[in-house]
C-alpha positions, 0 to 999 in steps of 0.5 A: 624442445627438439625431442618434444617436437619429434615426439609430437610429429611422429606418432606412427612409429611408436604405434607400430613398434609393437610389431617389430618387437614381437618379431624380434625379441632380441633386437638391439636398442634402437639407434638415435633418430637424426633430424633427417630420419625424423623428417623422413618419418614425419613425411611417411606418417603424412603419407600413411594418414593420407592412405587412412583417408581411403578407409574413412578414418582420417579427415582433412583436419588431421592431415592439416595437423600433420602438416603443421607438425611436419613444418616444425622439423627442418627439411634436410638438403636432400629430401629424396629419402623423405619423399620415398618414405612419403610414397610408401606411406601413401601405399599403407607402409610405415617406414622409419630408419630402415624398418618397414611394416604395412598397416595390414600386418600390424592390424593382423598382429593385433587382431584389429583392422587398418581402420582402427589403427588409422583411427588411433593414429588420427587421435594421436596426431590430433592430441600432438597437434593440440600441444604445439602453438597455433600458427 
C-alpha cells in the first residue's frame, strides 16, 4: 500500500524525470525514496502546483487533491527540508532527492510550455486523487 500511496502522491517526479535522463544518459539507478524524501517531494509538488495556479492551469480542486494525497504520507519529525522543497516548488522548481529542475527548463527541453506541463500535472494529480478513498 505504501508504494501505491507514494505513486499517487508524487506525479511531478516522473513527469520531470525525462529531463534528468536526457542530461545524463549514464546516470546510475535512482536510489530508493525514503518516507522523508516522499514527504518532501509531495510538499514540493504542492508548491509547484501553486506556482502553476499563476499560469492559470491549476484550480483549487487540484490543490485540495494534492493536500489529500500529502495527508497520506506520514510527516517526518523534521519538516524543515520539506518546507524548503515546498518553497522551491512555489518558485517553479521541481526538487526531489537532491535533484532540481525548473518547469521552464523542462518545457524548453520538450518544446512545450510551462502551462502545458502544469496542465499535465493537474490531470495526473486528479487521476491519482480518484484512486484514493474520499475522506
